[in-house]
C-alpha positions as CSV (number, residue, x, y, z in Angstrom):
1,M,4.8,-53.6,-28.2
2,K,2.2,-53.8,-25.7
3,K,5.5,-53.9,-22.9
4,T,6.6,-50.5,-24.7
5,F,3.4,-48.8,-25.1
6,N,2.6,-49.5,-21.1
7,R,6.7,-48.2,-20.0
8,S,5.9,-44.9,-22.6
9,R,2.1,-44.3,-20.8
10,R,3.6,-44.9,-16.9
11,Q,6.4,-42.6,-18.1
12,T,3.9,-39.6,-19.2
13,L,1.8,-39.8,-16.4
14,A,4.9,-39.7,-14.3
15,M,6.1,-36.7,-15.7
16,A,2.2,-35.1,-15.1
17,A,2.9,-36.0,-12.0
18,A,5.6,-34.3,-11.6
19,L,4.8,-30.8,-13.5
20,A,1.5,-30.9,-11.1
21,A,3.7,-31.2,-7.9
22,C,6.0,-28.2,-9.2
23,A,3.2,-26.7,-9.1
24,L,3.3,-25.5,-5.2
25,T,7.5,-25.6,-5.2
26,G,9.3,-23.4,-5.0
27,A,12.9,-22.9,-7.4
28,H,15.2,-22.9,-4.2
29,A,12.7,-25.6,-2.1
30,Q,13.2,-29.0,-0.9
31,G,9.8,-29.9,-0.8
32,P,6.0,-28.3,-1.4
33,W,5.9,-24.5,-1.1
34,P,6.7,-22.7,0.9
35,G,8.0,-25.6,3.4
36,T,10.5,-24.5,5.8
37,Q,12.0,-21.9,3.6
38,A,10.7,-17.7,4.9
39,V,8.7,-16.1,3.3
40,R,10.2,-12.4,2.5
41,L,7.7,-9.2,2.4
42,V,9.7,-6.3,1.3
43,V,7.6,-3.5,2.4
44,P,9.8,-0.1,-0.1
45,F,8.4,2.3,3.3
46,T,10.3,3.5,6.4
47,A,9.5,1.5,9.8
48,G,6.1,2.8,10.8
49,S,4.4,3.9,7.1
50,G,1.2,3.0,7.1
51,T,2.1,0.3,4.7
52,D,4.8,-1.3,7.3
53,I,2.0,-1.5,10.3
54,V,-0.1,-3.9,8.0
55,A,2.4,-6.0,6.8
56,R,3.8,-6.5,10.2
57,L,0.0,-7.1,11.7
58,V,-0.3,-10.0,8.9
59,A,3.5,-11.3,8.9
60,E,2.1,-12.4,12.1
61,K,-0.4,-14.6,11.0
62,L,0.9,-15.0,8.2
63,G,3.9,-17.2,9.5
64,P,1.9,-19.6,11.6
65,A,-1.0,-20.2,8.9
66,L,1.9,-21.2,6.0
67,G,3.9,-23.2,9.2
68,T,7.2,-20.8,8.2
69,S,8.6,-18.2,9.2
70,V,7.5,-14.5,7.2
71,I,9.9,-11.7,7.5
72,V,9.1,-7.9,6.5
73,D,11.8,-6.2,4.9
74,N,12.3,-2.3,4.8
75,K,13.7,-1.8,1.0
76,P,12.6,2.6,1.5
77,G,13.5,4.7,-0.9
78,A,12.5,6.3,-4.6
79,G,9.0,6.5,-3.8
80,G,8.5,3.0,-3.2
81,T,10.1,2.2,-6.1
82,L,13.5,0.2,-5.1
83,G,11.7,-2.3,-3.3
84,A,9.4,-3.0,-5.7
85,A,12.1,-3.3,-8.5
86,I,14.0,-6.1,-5.7
87,V,10.3,-8.5,-6.2
88,A,10.2,-7.8,-9.9
89,K,13.8,-9.4,-10.2
90,S,12.9,-12.2,-7.7
91,P,12.3,-16.0,-8.8
92,A,8.5,-16.2,-9.3
93,D,8.6,-18.9,-6.7
94,G,6.6,-17.3,-3.7
95,Y,9.1,-16.6,-1.3
96,T,10.0,-12.8,-2.1
97,L,6.7,-10.9,-2.2
98,L,5.7,-7.1,-2.2
99,V,3.7,-5.4,0.6
100,H,2.8,-1.5,-1.5
101,S,0.1,1.7,-1.5
102,A,-1.7,2.8,-4.0
103,G,1.1,4.6,-4.5
104,H,2.4,1.4,-6.7
105,L,-0.3,2.8,-9.6
106,V,1.5,5.9,-9.5
107,N,4.8,4.9,-9.7
108,P,5.0,4.6,-13.9
109,W,3.9,7.8,-14.5
110,I,5.9,10.0,-12.5
111,Y,9.4,7.8,-12.7
112,K,11.1,7.8,-16.1
113,G,12.9,4.3,-17.2
114,L,11.5,2.3,-14.4
115,S,13.2,-0.9,-14.2
116,Y,9.4,-2.8,-14.0
117,D,6.6,-2.9,-15.6
118,T,3.9,-2.0,-12.7
119,I,1.2,-4.4,-14.5
120,K,3.0,-7.0,-16.3
121,D,5.7,-7.7,-13.7
122,F,3.8,-8.2,-11.1
123,T,0.7,-10.3,-10.0
124,G,-1.7,-9.1,-7.4
125,I,-2.8,-11.2,-5.1
126,T,-4.8,-9.0,-2.7
127,P,-5.3,-6.1,-1.1
128,M,-5.5,-6.2,2.6
129,A,-6.5,-3.1,3.9
130,S,-8.1,0.2,3.6
131,L,-6.2,3.1,5.5
132,P,-8.0,6.5,5.6
133,N,-5.3,9.4,5.7
134,V,-5.6,12.6,7.9
135,L,-5.0,16.0,7.8
136,V,-3.0,17.0,10.1
137,T,-1.3,20.2,11.3
138,A,0.7,21.6,14.4
139,P,-1.7,21.9,17.1
140,S,-3.1,25.6,16.9
141,H,-2.1,25.6,13.1
142,F,-5.5,26.1,11.6
143,A,-9.0,26.1,13.3
144,D,-9.9,23.9,10.7
145,V,-9.9,22.7,7.2
146,K,-12.0,26.0,6.1
147,D,-9.3,28.1,8.1
148,L,-6.4,26.5,6.1
149,V,-7.8,26.9,2.6
150,A,-8.7,30.7,3.5
151,K,-5.1,30.7,4.6
152,A,-3.8,29.8,1.9
153,K,-5.8,31.1,-0.6
154,A,-5.0,34.3,0.6
155,K,-1.7,33.3,0.3
156,P,-0.9,31.4,-3.3
157,G,2.4,29.2,-2.5
158,G,2.9,30.7,1.0
159,F,2.1,27.7,2.7
160,N,3.3,23.9,2.1
161,Y,2.5,20.3,2.3
162,A,4.5,16.8,3.3
163,S,4.7,13.6,2.3
164,A,6.2,9.8,2.5
165,G,7.2,10.6,-1.4
166,N,6.7,12.0,-4.7
167,G,3.9,9.7,-6.0
168,S,2.8,8.1,-2.7
169,A,-0.9,7.9,-1.2
170,T,0.1,10.6,1.1
171,H,1.2,12.5,-2.5
172,M,-2.0,11.8,-4.1
173,N,-4.6,12.4,-1.7
174,A,-2.8,15.7,-0.5
175,E,-3.2,16.7,-4.7
176,V,-6.8,15.7,-4.8
177,F,-8.1,17.9,-1.6
178,R,-5.2,20.8,-3.2
179,L,-7.0,20.4,-6.3
180,A,-10.5,19.9,-5.2
181,A,-10.4,23.3,-2.8
182,G,-8.2,25.5,-5.7
183,V,-5.3,26.3,-3.5
184,D,-1.9,26.6,-4.3
185,A,0.9,25.4,-2.2
186,Q,4.4,24.1,-1.8
187,H,5.0,20.3,-2.0
188,V,7.6,19.2,0.1
189,P,8.4,15.4,-0.1
190,F,9.9,13.4,2.2
191,R,11.7,9.8,2.7
192,G,9.2,8.1,4.8
193,T,5.8,8.9,6.7
194,P,7.9,9.8,10.5
195,E,9.5,11.9,9.3
196,A,7.0,14.0,7.0
197,M,5.0,14.0,10.6
198,T,8.2,15.1,12.5
199,E,8.0,18.0,10.5
200,V,4.6,19.0,10.8
201,M,5.0,18.4,14.8
202,A,7.5,21.2,15.0
203,G,5.1,23.7,12.4
204,R,8.1,23.5,9.6
205,V,5.5,22.0,7.1
206,D,1.9,22.9,7.1
207,W,-0.3,20.1,6.7
208,F,0.1,16.7,6.5
209,F,-2.6,13.9,4.6
210,A,-1.4,11.4,7.0
211,P,-1.9,7.6,7.3
212,M,-4.3,7.3,10.2
213,V,-2.0,4.1,11.6
214,S,0.7,6.2,11.8
215,A,-0.6,9.6,12.9
216,L,-3.4,8.4,15.8
217,P,-1.1,7.5,18.5
218,L,0.2,11.6,17.9
219,I,-2.9,12.3,17.4
220,Q,-4.5,11.0,20.9
221,T,-1.5,12.5,22.5
222,G,-2.1,15.9,21.5
223,K,1.3,16.2,19.5
224,L,-0.4,16.7,16.1
225,Q,-4.3,18.0,15.3
226,A,-6.5,16.3,13.2
227,L,-8.4,18.4,10.9
228,A,-10.6,16.0,8.7
229,V,-10.0,12.6,6.9
230,G,-9.1,12.4,3.3
231,T,-11.9,9.4,2.8
232,G,-15.6,9.2,1.5
233,K,-16.6,8.3,5.0
234,R,-15.6,9.4,9.1
235,S,-13.7,7.2,10.8
236,S,-14.7,5.1,13.6
237,A,-10.9,6.1,15.3
238,L,-11.7,9.5,15.1
239,P,-15.3,9.7,14.8
240,N,-15.7,13.4,15.6
241,A,-13.2,14.4,12.3
242,P,-15.0,15.1,9.3
243,T,-14.5,14.4,6.6
244,T,-13.1,16.8,3.8
245,V,-15.7,16.7,2.2
246,E,-18.1,17.9,4.8
247,A,-15.4,19.9,5.9
248,G,-16.5,21.7,2.9
249,V,-14.1,20.6,0.3
250,P,-16.5,18.6,-2.6
251,G,-14.7,15.7,-5.0
252,S,-11.8,15.9,-2.7
253,E,-12.0,11.8,-0.9
254,Y,-9.2,9.5,-1.9
255,L,-8.8,6.1,-1.0
256,F,-5.3,5.0,0.5
257,W,-4.9,1.0,0.7
258,V,-2.1,-1.5,0.8
259,G,-2.0,-4.7,-1.3
260,L,-0.1,-8.0,-1.5
261,F,1.9,-8.3,-4.6
262,A,3.9,-11.2,-6.1
263,P,6.2,-11.2,-8.9
264,A,4.7,-12.2,-12.4
265,K,4.3,-16.0,-14.0
266,T,4.2,-16.6,-9.7
267,P,2.3,-20.0,-9.9
268,Q,-1.5,-19.8,-9.6
269,P,-1.8,-22.1,-6.6
270,V,0.6,-20.3,-4.7
271,V,-1.4,-17.2,-5.0
272,D,-4.3,-18.8,-4.8
273,R,-2.9,-20.1,-1.2
274,L,-1.6,-16.8,0.0
275,Q,-5.0,-14.8,-1.1
276,A,-7.2,-16.8,0.8
277,E,-4.7,-17.1,4.0
278,V,-4.5,-13.4,3.8
279,A,-8.5,-13.1,3.6
280,K,-9.1,-15.4,6.5
281,I,-6.3,-13.6,8.9
282,M,-8.0,-9.9,7.6
283,A,-11.5,-11.5,8.6
284,S,-10.4,-12.5,12.1
285,P,-11.9,-10.8,15.0
286,D,-8.6,-9.8,16.5
287,L,-7.3,-8.9,13.6
288,K,-10.2,-6.4,12.9
289,E,-10.5,-5.1,16.4
290,R,-6.4,-3.7,15.5
291,L,-6.8,-2.2,12.6
292,E,-10.3,-0.6,13.9
293,K,-8.3,0.8,16.3
294,L,-5.7,2.1,14.0
295,G,-8.5,4.2,11.8
296,A,-8.0,1.0,9.3
297,E,-10.2,-1.6,7.9
298,P,-10.0,-4.8,6.3
299,F,-9.8,-4.7,2.3
300,T,-10.0,-8.0,0.5
301,M,-10.8,-9.4,-2.7
302,P,-9.9,-12.5,-5.1
303,S,-6.6,-12.0,-7.3
304,A,-8.5,-11.8,-10.8
305,Q,-10.4,-9.0,-9.3
306,F,-7.5,-7.1,-7.7
307,N,-5.5,-7.3,-11.1
308,K,-8.6,-5.8,-12.7
309,F,-9.0,-3.3,-9.8
310,I,-4.9,-2.2,-10.5
311,V,-5.9,-1.5,-13.9
312,D,-8.6,0.9,-13.7
313,E,-6.9,2.9,-10.5
314,T,-3.3,2.9,-12.1
315,A,-5.5,4.4,-15.3
316,K,-7.5,6.9,-12.8
317,A,-3.9,7.5,-11.0
318,Q,-2.7,9.0,-14.4
319,Q,-5.5,11.5,-14.5
320,V,-4.2,13.2,-11.2
321,V,-0.4,13.0,-12.3
322,K,-1.4,14.9,-14.9
323,A,-3.8,17.2,-13.4
324,A,-1.7,17.9,-10.8
325,S,1.6,18.1,-12.8
326,I,3.3,15.6,-10.5
327,K,6.8,14.7,-11.2
328,V,9.8,13.7,-9.5
329,D,12.2,16.7,-8.2
């Protein structure tokens, strides 16, 4: 009887140990996560977008930190919903992650019949960086923000503005600005940031709230004119550019951020490891310097706090969508 009890106890302990080990083991891995299997960061926007740039900066350091390869995989389309759907349907094993922007929280309010639930089908790992959008135009297109607003009010519907897609962070920033300024203009969505900037440079589109990380090189070379930044404070990358609030449009500030997500039910130890490594990366002096030159700032928080932030910001996004009557064209 005693031998049977001891054997049963040993089996129970062995099973418990195996379950604990599985917490850091992916479904397709041969050992503890991540092992030698590559980690894929799905970016649902085009290469060269603000989200893509942050993802690549982080991937460069995250691979060595995890001891494996970290690959950035661009899957643009439908305002970031195509790439998000890929991750939502992927195994919750820590090998397929999503790098998305604040626009991720807008999509449930403008896309009907999404194949995923923004809140329930993802676990927020951490935001990574905040990036001011900068209001850009073709050189000499407008003298300043007041000139833009005055001309737009004098000719309702006669001007147009670009975005990187319906409901994207660039679109939301433009709508917050438009509503605060009280102007009527036509929205022209593009597949991504590079395409939008090309049309603005050519003068075919009048203005665009472009991610600073994407627009700064073109501003510095004179191909784009920066009128203001969309955040609540000035950017160290463009210290002479006022905020839109300073430029005379109160209530027009908007926070554009990029964050890291995993499929829901990803093991908590995996989420915690990723959050800790990304936090270290974002705090490293060399990356902070690189971000600063691009007009971005590190922006991290624990997973639990980020998930609460996501719920709160999703509710705020709904209010803007309703006020601006944002719809998928």
